[in-house]
C-alpha positions in Angstrom: 189.3 86.3 100.2 188.8 90.2 100.6 188.2 91.8 97.1 184.6 93.4 96.7 182.2 92.3 94.2 182.7 95.3 91.8 183.9 95.8 88.1 187.4 94.7 88.9 185.8 90.8 88.6 187.5 88.5 86.1 186.7 85.5 83.9 189.1 82.7 85.5 189.9 79.0 84.5 190.7 76.8 87.3 192.9 73.6 86.5 193.4 71.0 89.0 192.9 67.4 89.0 191.9 67.1 92.9 188.0 67.8 92.9 187.9 69.4 96.5 190.9 71.8 95.3 189.3 72.9 92.3 185.5 73.2 93.8 186.9 75.2 96.8 189.1 77.5 94.8 186.1 78.1 92.5 183.7 78.7 95.3 186.1 81.3 96.8 186.4 83.0 93.7 182.9 83.0 92.8 182.2 84.5 96.0 184.2 87.6 95.2 182.2 87.8 92.2 184.6 86.5 89.4 183.3 84.1 86.8 184.9 80.6 86.9 185.2 77.4 84.6 186.3 74.2 86.5 188.7 71.7 84.7 189.7 68.4 85.9 192.7 68.3 83.4 195.0 70.2 81.0 192.9 68.8 78.0 189.6 70.1 79.2 191.5 73.1 80.2 192.7 74.1 76.3 189.4 73.0 75.3 187.6 75.7 77.5 190.4 78.0 76.6 189.4 77.7 72.6 185.6 78.2 73.8 186.2 81.4 75.3 188.9 84.2 76.5 190.0 84.0 80.3 191.5 86.8 81.9 193.7 84.4 84.2 194.2 80.6 84.4 195.1 78.9 88.1 196.8 75.8 86.7 198.1 73.0 89.1 201.5 71.8 88.3 201.4 68.1 89.0 198.3 66.5 87.0 197.9 63.1 85.3 198.7 63.4 81.5 199.4 66.9 80.5 201.1 68.8 83.3 200.7 72.6 84.3 203.8 73.6 82.5 202.6 71.9 79.4 199.2 74.0 79.8 200.7 77.1 80.6 203.1 76.7 77.2 199.9 75.8 75.1 198.3 78.6 76.8 201.0 81.2 75.8 201.0 80.0 71.9 197.0 80.3 71.1 195.9 82.4 74.1 198.6 85.2 75.0 196.4 87.5 76.4 195.6 85.0 79.3 197.4 85.4 82.4 198.9 82.2 83.7 199.3 81.2 87.6 200.8 77.8 88.4 199.4 76.4 91.7 202.0 73.7 93.2 202.8 71.9 96.6 206.3 71.2 95.6 207.7 74.8 95.7 211.4 75.5 94.7 213.6 77.9 92.5 213.6 75.3 89.7 209.8 75.2 90.0 209.4 78.9 89.6 212.1 79.3 86.8 210.5 76.5 84.8 206.9 77.9 85.3 208.1 81.3 84.3 210.0 79.9 81.4 207.0 78.5 80.0 205.0 81.7 80.2 203.3 81.4 83.5 203.0 85.0 85.5 203.7 83.8 88.9 203.2 80.7 91.0 201.6 80.0 94.4 202.1 77.2 96.8 199.4 74.9 98.3 197.7 75.1 100.8 197.4 78.8 99.6 196.0 81.5 102.1 192.9 83.3 100.6 194.5 86.6 101.0 197.5 85.8 99.4 195.7 84.4 96.5 193.6 87.7 96.4 196.7 89.8 96.3 198.1 88.0 93.7 194.5 88.2 91.3 195.0 91.9 92.1 198.6 91.9 90.8 197.9 90.0 87.8 195.1 92.1 86.9 197.1 95.2 87.3 199.8 93.9 85.0 197.1 92.8 82.3 195.8 96.2 82.5 199.1 97.8 82.2 199.8 95.9 79.2 196.6 96.9 77.7 197.3 100.6 78.3 200.6 100.1 77.0 199.3 98.3 73.6 197.1 101.4 73.3 199.6 104.2 73.8 202.0 102.3 71.4 199.2 102.4 68.6 198.2 106.1 69.6 201.9 107.0 69.4 202.5 105.3 65.9 199.6 107.2 64.6 201.0 110.5 66.0 204.5 110.1 64.5 203.3 108.9 61.3 204.5 111.2 58.8 201.5 113.1 57.1 200.9 111.5 53.6 201.8 113.8 50.8 199.4 113.7 48.1 200.4 113.7 44.6 202.4 111.0 42.3 203.7 113.5 39.9 207.5 113.1 39.2 207.9 116.6 40.7 206.2 115.7 44.0 207.8 112.5 44.5 211.1 113.9 44.1 210.1 116.2 47.3 209.2 113.0 49.2 212.3 111.6 48.6 214.2 114.8 49.8 211.9 114.6 52.9 213.0 110.8 53.3 216.6 111.7 53.1 216.6 114.6 55.0 214.3 113.9 57.9 216.8 111.2 60.1 219.3 113.7 60.7 219.8 116.9 62.5 220.3 119.1 59.6 218.5 122.5 59.2 216.4 122.6 56.3 214.9 125.6 54.3 211.5 124.9 52.6 210.7 127.4 49.4 207.8 127.7 47.4 204.6 129.9 46.5 202.0 130.5 49.1 199.7 127.7 49.5 201.7 124.9 48.3 202.3 123.1 51.4 205.3 124.0 53.1 204.1 123.4 56.6 202.8 119.9 55.5 206.5 119.1 54.3 208.0 120.6 57.7 205.3 118.4 59.8 206.6 115.2 57.3 210.3 116.0 58.4 209.7 116.2 62.0 207.6 113.2 62.0 210.0 111.0 60.3 212.8 112.2 62.6 214.3 110.8 66.0 212.2 114.0 67.4 209.0 112.7 66.2 208.1 112.3 70.0 208.9 116.1 71.1 207.2 119.0 70.4 207.0 120.7 66.7 206.7 124.4 67.5 205.6 126.6 64.9 206.2 130.5 64.4 204.6 132.2 61.8 207.3 135.2 61.6 205.2 137.3 59.1 201.9 137.5 61.2 203.5 139.0 64.3 205.0 142.7 64.8 208.5 142.8 65.6 208.2 143.3 69.6 205.7 140.4 69.9 207.8 138.1 67.7 211.0 138.8 69.8 208.7 137.8 73.0 207.3 134.8 71.4 210.9 133.7 70.2 212.8 134.5 73.0 210.8 134.8 76.0 210.5 137.4 78.7 211.3 137.8 82.2 208.6 139.4 84.6 208.7 143.2 84.4 210.7 142.9 80.9 208.1 145.4 79.8 204.7 146.9 80.6 202.2 144.2 80.8 205.0 141.5 81.5 203.6 140.3 84.7 205.0 136.5 84.5 207.9 135.0 83.5 207.1 133.8 79.9 209.2 130.9 78.0 209.8 131.6 74.1 209.4 129.1 71.3 213.1 128.3 71.2 212.9 127.1 75.0 209.4 125.1 74.0 211.2 123.5 71.2 213.8 121.7 73.5 213.9 118.2 72.4 212.1 118.8 69.2 211.7 121.2 65.9 211.3 124.4 65.7 209.6 125.7 62.4 210.1 129.3 61.5 207.5 130.1 58.8 207.9 133.1 56.6 211.5 133.5 57.7 211.8 136.0 55.0 209.9 138.7 56.5 211.8 138.9 59.6 213.6 142.5 60.4 217.5 142.8 59.9 217.7 143.1 64.0 215.9 140.1 64.6 218.0 138.1 62.1 221.1 138.8 64.0 219.5 137.5 67.2 218.1 134.6 65.6 221.6 133.8 64.1 223.2 133.7 67.5 220.7 131.7 69.1 221.1 129.0 66.0 224.6 128.9 66.5 224.8 128.8 70.1 221.4 127.1 70.8 221.3 129.1 73.9 218.6 131.7 74.6 218.5 134.9 77.1 214.9 136.2 77.4 214.1 139.5 77.2 214.9 141.3 80.7 217.0 138.5 81.5 220.8 138.0 82.2 221.4 134.3 82.3 221.1 132.1 79.0 219.1 128.9 79.1 220.5 125.8 77.1 217.8 124.9 74.0 218.2 121.7 71.8 216.2 122.0 69.0 216.2 121.2 65.0 215.5 124.5 63.0 213.2 123.7 59.7 212.2 127.2 58.2 210.3 128.3 55.0 209.5 131.2 52.8 207.7 132.1 49.7 210.3 134.8 49.0 213.8 134.3 47.0 216.4 134.8 49.7 219.1 134.4 47.6 217.8 137.8 45.8 217.0 139.2 49.1 220.6 138.4 50.5 222.2 140.4 47.3 219.8 143.1 47.8 221.0 143.5 51.5 217.3 142.6 52.8 218.6 139.1 54.5 221.9 138.3 56.3 224.2 136.0 54.2 225.2 134.4 57.2 222.1 133.5 58.4 220.7 132.4 55.0 223.5 129.9 54.9 222.8 128.6 58.6 219.2 127.9 57.5 219.8 126.6 53.8 222.1 123.6 54.7 219.4 121.4 53.0 217.1 123.2 50.2 213.7 121.5 49.5 211.6 123.6 46.8 207.9 122.9 46.7 206.8 123.4 42.9 203.5 125.1 42.1 200.6 123.1 41.4 200.5 124.7 37.8 203.8 122.8 37.1 202.4 119.5 38.6 198.8 119.1 36.9 199.0 115.3 37.3 198.2 115.9 41.1 195.2 117.7 40.5 192.6 114.9 40.0 194.2 113.3 42.9 194.1 116.2 45.5 190.5 117.2 44.2 189.5 113.3 45.0 191.5 113.6 48.5 189.6 116.9 49.6 186.1 115.5 48.6 186.8 112.4 50.7 188.3 114.3 53.4 185.5 116.8 53.5 182.6 114.2 53.3 184.3 112.8 56.4 184.2 116.2 58.7 180.6 116.6 57.1 179.5 113.2 58.0 178.2 112.6 54.2 178.9 110.5 51.3 182.0 110.9 49.2 180.7 113.2 46.0 181.8 112.4 42.7 183.0 115.3 40.5 181.5 115.7 36.9 183.7 115.4 34.1 183.5 118.8 32.9 184.1 120.1 36.4 187.1 117.9 36.6 188.4 119.4 33.1 187.9 122.8 34.7 190.2 121.9 37.5 192.7 120.5 35.4 192.8 123.7 33.2 193.0 126.0 35.9 196.4 127.7 36.9 195.6 127.7 40.8 197.6 130.6 41.7 196.6 130.0 45.1 197.9 126.4 44.7 196.9 123.7 46.9 195.1 125.6 49.6 193.2 127.3 46.8 192.2 123.9 45.3 190.7 122.6 48.8 188.8 125.8 49.3 187.4 125.6 46.1 186.3 121.8 46.5 184.9 122.9 50.0 182.7 125.7 48.4 181.6 123.2 45.9 180.5 120.7 48.2 178.6 123.2 50.5 176.5 124.3 47.3 176.5 121.2 45.7 172.6 120.0 45.2 173.4 116.5 45.5 176.6 114.1 45.6 177.8 115.5 42.5 180.1 118.2 41.9 179.1 120.0 38.8 181.1 122.6 37.2 178.8 125.3 38.1 179.5 124.6 41.6 183.0 125.7 41.1 184.2 129.2 42.4 186.4 129.8 39.4 184.0 130.2 36.5 184.2 133.5 35.5 185.8 135.2 38.9 189.4 134.4 38.5 191.0 134.1 35.0 193.4 131.6 34.7 197.2 132.5 33.5 198.0 131.6 29.8 201.4 130.3 28.8 203.3 131.9 25.6 201.3 131.9 23.0 197.9 132.0 24.6 197.8 128.3 25.4 197.4 126.8 29.1 200.1 124.8 30.4 197.2 122.0 30.8 196.3 122.6 26.9 200.1 122.0 26.2 199.8 118.7 28.4 196.6 117.6 26.4 198.3 117.9 23.2 201.7 116.4 24.2 199.6 113.1 26.0 197.5 112.9 22.9 200.6 112.7 20.7 202.6 110.1 22.6 199.3 108.0 22.5 199.0 108.4 18.9 202.8 107.7 18.3 202.5 104.4 20.6 198.9 103.4 18.5 197.2 104.0 21.9 199.7 101.2 23.9 199.2 102.7 27.2 202.3 100.8 28.7 204.5 102.3 26.0 203.2 105.9 26.5 203.6 105.8 30.3 207.1 104.5 29.8 207.8 107.8 27.3 205.8 110.1 29.7 207.8 108.4 32.7 204.6 108.1 34.8 202.6 105.0 35.7 199.8 103.2 33.4 197.1 104.6 35.9 198.0 108.3 35.4 197.5 107.7 31.8 194.3 106.4 32.1 193.3 109.4 34.4 194.6 111.9 32.1 192.8 110.2 29.2 189.5 110.3 31.1 190.5 113.9 32.5 191.0 115.3 29.2 188.4 113.5 27.4 190.9 112.3 24.9 189.5 109.9 22.3 191.4 107.7 19.7 190.9 108.7 15.9 189.9 105.7 13.9 189.7 105.2 10.2 187.8 102.7 7.9 190.8 100.3 7.4 192.3 100.2 11.2 189.3 100.8 13.4 189.7 98.1 16.1 193.0 97.0 15.0 195.1 98.4 18.2 194.8 97.8 21.6 195.4 99.7 24.7 197.5 97.7 26.8 
């Protein structure tokens, strides 16, 4: 055998009832640096395989008691990662078929050439390594295409999640609307990850961040010499999104001229680079987002009606954080845990009065502002506790008030308290009326500091169920 002693050495189980065969084979294998274990019959082999895992098992076909096919079958059941090669002096097509059906990788005939056996070991090891890599790649692909988790359990946000699940598997164009910071890009990523295009690129273009000339080059690409400084051919985002998803963020900021050009590409799925004369086919799904009222922009003549309807085949509106106060605590704890991992520190607790302030604040910057507030609080906190004074919203930004001078949080607090009193603090009944789960009710009680009013005659008479 000619393999060198290196890191390719394997752990090999040799099973043969003939002593001279198994000892000779064991000597050859050890000479090449392999670790071996020799067994005289199938029962010894199975016992050895239960003690340790072998990369390869060389098993004789004809043995008294338990034959090689039975050994191969049992190894396949409880040690599936062991590659089995059957050794036989009676090679035939039927033998090969039976061996492979019972889980053997291959078979080799006696007497065998050491070089042939060496080659067989190399092939078996390479296939084993390919299987290992394939398993790892499958896990990585599964993780990469896993739709991002959208934090929040409020009915308003769960409706958004339902819409994502409904539209993601298709090819429909989607328009995502909502205020800045609500998480429109996260929704776009979830749509892409849940689609058949998940393994292809998600190409993101921030239409509002680029001047018109730069945006045109970024979207359509350009040929060499198309303009001053264009020294090389450049593929645009439409082409780069071929097979995948194109996310056009801040689509409401695009000029009227660019709207005409974009509409043509969206309808024809063909792109002509700047300075070019031939069109290029591009198969992409378009998802767009805006914080502007595009319907109003259409009426005022600022946005093309045909482009609006081309984009708005399916509409998802992401509600602002002030309209889903019930998500604030979950989001705050989520950001704290995520930042703790990034900072390599323990997950901090949030003091009760600090959480109350987070719940009462209107968050004009929405989820993005909340994430920034938690990060700042974790930076300045003295220990593993976020206090009220650590939050950057005290006396800096005034929260907006609801009509009558009352905040939305205050209205929510009073309503929850009223429902609890009406149900005699029956948590299950209150949750049913409020259309939330019991855990949310408990969280609200803690966040708002709600307490049951007790009188002398009824104290302790009711239970929270």
